[in-house]
DRENKE-697365 format. One record per residue (C-alpha): residue in one letter; z negated, y, x. Coordinates in pm, whole numbers, plus 50000, padded with zeros to 5 digits. Layout:
! DRENKE-697365
residu/c3/c2/c1
a/Z/Y/X .
...
***
This chain:
! DRENKE-697365
residu/c3/c2/c1
m/45554/60081/11404 .
k/45188/59987/11447 .
r/45169/60235/11733 .
h/45283/60517/11497 .
l/45063/60407/11203 .
f/44731/60398/11392 .
p/44715/60770/11482 .
f/44804/60859/11122 .
l/44526/60644/10975 .
f/44277/60785/11224 .
a/44369/61143/11128 .
l/44347/61057/10760 .
l/44001/60901/10802 .
a/43878/61202/10994 .
a/44006/61434/10725 .
v/43834/61230/10452 .
l/43503/61224/10640 .
t/43522/61595/10715 .
g/43601/61680/10355 .
g/43324/61456/10228 .
c/43067/61613/10454 .
s/43182/61960/10354 .
g/43157/61872/09984 .
a/42812/61724/10033 .
a/42700/62040/10206 .
k/42835/62249/09923 .
k/42655/62036/09662 .
a/42316/62047/09837 .
p/42082/62212/09580 .
a/41928/62548/09676 .
g/41575/62642/09570 .
v/41534/62862/09259 .
p/41387/63201/09361 .
v/41054/63267/09184 .
l/40748/63486/09204 .
v/40416/63310/09240 .
a/40044/63383/09233 .
q/39729/63188/09302 .
a/39476/63085/09038 .
v/39143/63244/09127 .
q/38786/63182/09020 .
t/38604/63497/08911 .
n/38372/63654/08652 .
l/38544/63813/08354 .
p/38403/64036/08075 .
v/38444/63923/07714 .
q/38560/64223/07512 .
i/38688/64310/07165 .
d/39067/64285/07182 .
p/39256/64499/07103 .
p/39016/64786/07178 .
p/38930/64972/06855 .
v/38982/65343/06806 .
g/38667/65546/06740 .
h/38573/65905/06683 .
v/38292/66110/06835 .
m/38009/66229/06611 .
p/37713/66459/06686 .
l/37375/66290/06694 .
s/37264/66540/06428 .
t/37407/66848/06260 .
v/37199/67140/06135 .
a/37325/67421/05915 .
v/37120/67731/06003 .
h/37006/67945/05707 .
s/36798/68259/05700 .
q/36461/68216/05526 .
v/36444/68588/05450 .
g/36720/68813/05326 .
g/36817/69129/05499 .
l/37042/69307/05744 .
i/37148/69128/06065 .
k/37020/69357/06339 .
q/37124/69160/06650 .
v/37298/68837/06755 .
h/37153/68684/07074 .
f/37400/68403/07155 .
k/37769/68354/07220 .
e/37965/68149/06969 .
g/38041/67799/07096 .
s/37773/67807/07366 .
e/37501/67548/07408 .
v/37148/67657/07319 .
k/36803/67512/07373 .
s/36555/67435/07100 .
n/36360/67748/06984 .
a/36609/67982/07153 .
l/36641/68315/06968 .
l/36974/68324/06783 .
i/36967/68612/06533 .
t/36730/68894/06443 .
i/36706/69014/06084 .
d/36589/69376/06039 .
p/36208/69330/06041 .
r/36110/69666/05889 .
p/36093/69557/05522 .
t/35886/69249/05604 .
q/35667/69449/05842 .
a/35595/69696/05561 .
a/35516/69409/05324 .
l/35272/69268/05580 .
e/35094/69604/05618 .
s/35066/69636/05240 .
a/34919/69286/05212 .
k/34666/69364/05485 .
a/34564/69688/05308 .
t/34511/69503/04983 .
l/34301/69243/05163 .
t/34085/69514/05320 .
r/34024/69683/04982 .
d/33936/69358/04806 .
n/33711/69251/05094 .
a/33513/69573/05044 .
q/33483/69509/04671 .
l/33377/69149/04742 .
a/33106/69271/04979 .
n/32971/69507/04711 .
a/32983/69230/04451 .
r/32787/69008/04689 .
i/32514/69269/04718 .
q/32499/69305/04339 .
f/32485/68931/04295 .
d/32201/68890/04546 .
r/32007/69167/04366 .
e/32057/69006/04028 .
q/31942/68675/04174 .
k/31611/68827/04282 .
l/31563/69007/03949 .
l/31633/68687/03759 .
d/31369/68507/03964 .
q/31120/68783/03866 .
k/31237/68761/03503 .
l/31341/69124/03511 .
v/31704/69062/03396 .
s/31849/68831/03140 .
q/32050/68520/03214 .
d/32359/68688/03067 .
e/32335/68978/03312 .
f/32301/68736/03600 .
d/32599/68530/03483 .
t/32811/68846/03455 .
s/32725/68942/03811 .
k/32807/68595/03937 .
a/33141/68592/03755 .
t/33237/68928/03906 .
y/33152/68800/04251 .
d/33348/68475/04204 .
a/33654/68661/04071 .
l/33658/68895/04368 .
a/33620/68598/04607 .
g/33929/68444/04450 .
t/34115/68773/04478 .
v/34033/68795/04849 .
a/34156/68436/04901 .
a/34484/68526/04729 .
d/34509/68840/04942 .
q/34462/68629/05256 .
a/34744/68396/05144 .
a/34966/68699/05082 .
v/34897/68823/05434 .
t/34981/68479/05577 .
n/35305/68470/05377 .
a/35399/68819/05494 .
q/35330/68717/05854 .
l/35558/68412/05811 .
n/35834/68627/05664 .
l/35803/68860/05961 .
e/35839/68559/06195 .
f/36139/68439/05993 .
t/36325/68757/06081 .
e/36372/68591/06421 .
i/36606/68297/06360 .
r/36564/68034/06631 .
a/36752/67716/06723 .
p/36594/67410/06558 .
l/36725/67175/06831 .
d/36923/67155/07153 .
g/37294/67166/07076 .
a/37629/67340/07072 .
t/37673/67634/06837 .
g/37968/67672/06604 .
s/38139/67976/06462 .
l/37911/68257/06343 .
q/37973/68326/05973 .
f/37788/68661/05953 .
h/37783/68927/06222 .
e/37572/69232/06309 .
g/37557/69473/06016 .
n/37611/69207/05748 .
v/37345/69155/05483 .
v/37251/68790/05430 .
k/37093/68634/05124 .
a/36822/68373/05176 .
p/36847/68079/05161 .
d/37204/68048/05030 .
d/37407/68184/05321 .
v/37487/67951/05613 .
l/37486/68157/05931 .
l/37617/67890/06171 .
t/37613/67516/06241 .
i/37457/67351/06548 .
n/37567/67005/06665 .
q/37341/66798/06889 .
i/37567/66650/07159 .
h/37311/66524/07415 .
p/37312/66235/07338 .
i/37611/66180/07113 .
y/37753/65905/06889 .
v/38088/65725/06894 .
q/38162/65552/06564 .
f/38423/65274/06542 .
g/38510/64972/06330 .
v/38571/64608/06423 .
q/38692/64310/06221 .
e/38413/64120/06048 .
q/38500/63805/06247 .
y/38329/63962/06550 .
l/38005/64038/06362 .
p/37818/63708/06428 .
e/37885/63723/06802 .
i/37794/64092/06821 .
r/37462/64035/06643 .
r/37386/63729/06855 .
e/37453/63909/07184 .
m/37254/64219/07079 .
r/36936/64012/07043 .
g/36921/63940/07414 .
k/37047/64259/07577 .
p/37204/64597/07506 .
l/37581/64574/07473 .
p/37768/64819/07703 .
v/38038/65040/07553 .
t/38299/65236/07750 .
v/38542/65490/07605 .
t/38864/65645/07728 .
f/39082/65915/07579 .
e/39409/66094/07634 .
n/39431/66332/07931 .
m/39097/66212/08067 .
n/39028/66319/08424 .
p/39129/66015/08635 .
v/38880/66109/08907 .
e/38576/66097/08678 .
p/38437/65761/08563 .
p/38478/65690/08190 .
p/38172/65762/07973 .
q/37929/65471/07945 .
g/37702/65404/07648 .
e/37529/65131/07448 .
l/37582/64984/07102 .
t/37291/65110/06890 .
f/37391/65072/06524 .
i/37556/64810/06299 .
d/37627/64912/05942 .
n/37452/64714/05668 .
s/37771/64602/05493 .
v/38134/64512/05553 .
d/38406/64719/05387 .
t/38552/64477/05131 .
t/38887/64654/05121 .
t/38956/64646/05497 .
g/38731/64368/05627 .
m/38593/64610/05886 .
i/38233/64689/05976 .
q/38129/65022/06122 .
l/37937/65041/06452 .
k/37790/65329/06651 .
a/37738/65358/07024 .
t/37509/65618/07182 .
f/37622/65803/07496 .
p/37400/66031/07711 .
n/37697/66269/07745 .
g/37523/66462/08020 .
r/37852/66613/08140 .
s/37962/66705/07784 .
i/38281/66503/07825 .
l/38267/66378/07467 .
w/38305/66633/07187 .
p/38246/66596/06811 .
g/38562/66499/06622 .
q/38739/66363/06931 .
y/38928/66032/06903 .
v/38866/65774/07176 .
q/38957/65416/07263 .
v/38646/65199/07262 .
v/38582/64902/07492 .
l/38289/64690/07368 .
t/38177/64421/07615 .
l/38008/64126/07443 .
s/37931/63903/07742 .
e/38068/63784/08077 .
l/38244/63461/08165 .
t/38122/63331/08501 .
n/38336/63127/08743 .
a/38639/63139/08515 .
i/38984/63025/08638 .
v/39219/63318/08598 .
v/39599/63358/08638 .
p/39836/63648/08563 .
s/39920/63641/08193 .
q/40296/63616/08262 .
a/40240/63271/08415 .
i/40151/63131/08070 .
q/40451/62974/07893 .
v/40468/62857/07531 .
g/40628/62520/07457 .
q/40696/62337/07133 .
n/40355/62172/07124 .
n/40133/62364/07361 .
q/40106/62619/07639 .
f/40197/62525/07993 .
i/40224/62659/08346 .
y/40464/62575/08628 .
v/40255/62478/08929 .
v/40415/62481/09275 .
k/40334/62165/09472 .
t/40316/62129/09849 .
d/40678/62004/09868 .
q/40794/62329/09703 .
t/40884/62158/09376 .
v/40730/62253/09044 .
e/40520/62057/08800 .
m/40494/62152/08432 .
r/40118/62150/08358 .
p/39982/62174/07999 .
v/39689/62415/07983 .
k/39439/62558/07737 .
t/39393/62933/07762 .
g/39106/63161/07673 .
i/39060/63537/07666 .
t/39294/63790/07825 .
f/39164/64086/08023 .
d/39350/64355/08216 .
g/39669/64149/08253 .
d/39493/63822/08344 .
t/39434/63516/08126 .
v/39154/63261/08150 .
v/39268/62898/08183 .
e/38995/62684/08030 .
n/39134/62349/08149 .
g/39439/62208/08325 .
l/39425/62419/08640 .
a/39206/62450/08949 .
a/39126/62752/09162 .
g/39362/62795/09458 .
e/39666/62632/09295 .
t/39993/62827/09307 .
v/40159/62912/08975 .
v/40499/63063/08892 .
t/40480/63408/08737 .
d/40853/63492/08716 .
g/41171/63284/08708 .
q/41051/63012/08468 .
l/41376/63014/08264 .
r/41564/62825/08538 .
l/41290/62573/08606 .
a/41234/62214/08502 .
p/40983/61957/08629 .
g/41075/61865/08986 .
t/41290/62173/09052 .
k/41271/62302/09408 .
v/41174/62669/09434 .
v/41186/62944/09693 .
v/40925/63219/09680 .
r/41101/63553/09670 .
s/40978/63903/09739 .
p/40872/64108/09436 .
d/41130/64370/09539 .
t/41428/64136/09491 .
p/41596/64097/09150 .
s/41419/63870/08901 .
a/41527/63508/08905 .
s/41515/63502/08526 .
k/41794/63762/08524 .
a/42010/63594/08789 .
p/42338/63438/08669 .
***
């Protein structure tokens, strides 16, 4: 009987050992698949977040009036085109003002002749008075006539000057460099001076971008502006991706905060040499206040929020994770600054944190494979 029992016990023991080993193999924990990234040390700009929305304004706007009334004889520019300062825009029919100038000159010539004759009479009376051949009253009358004619000639000269100005005003010229708007009166129309607005010119080189920020940023903005100009960059919808975004500088801070919104208005000046920015356009404004140097940066998705603080899962050399409390700073372009709790070069988990706990073993997966946080 012992001979029959021994083989049976041996087989049973082998089966138990085999089953135990198989079960142990099945229970061996597999690493949790995660995505990782390295903490890096870099310089990072400090910017207003979220970027405010601004609108483009001309540096100056001039409504062009005619200083003399009359018939528009010729228009010398194309609506919407850019013009240079003193460029000829419109010609008003000069014939009436030319005739007025000739009349003023004729009057001046006549009165100059009368003044010359009065001067001769006055000089004669002066000599006769010295010889006691005329009375003082006669001399005074001669002097008064001469003085009156001298005043008349001065008035005539002013009339000539005014007529010459009116003749010049028949040529309406651009008061500044800028882009012209729609022409309100065309050739053949009669304009009334100075009521009628002929067109509007906007100065767009350089140009303003006006935007508002919360008053909480005001102390830092004013502090940073004392030491250096603050750079401003704008972007807008359908901007050409090949061209760099327009760059400008913050040049104006309003003198009060809007009490209803808590916002303060700022203006940035842009050279706008390529005329990319246009008055009335809405843009997204990026105002850079300063730059953080040698900051520790990780992808923002690595930051997790716990009950008491923020933390990051750090992958150790044995491929297990450690839950590390951290203090974060600013966020820029998808990256977050870690102010303390992390060193440059450490590996952090950026995806798959839902299945992790301190000490969990992980396996770094390819970004193309399904997310570990979505795995069953």
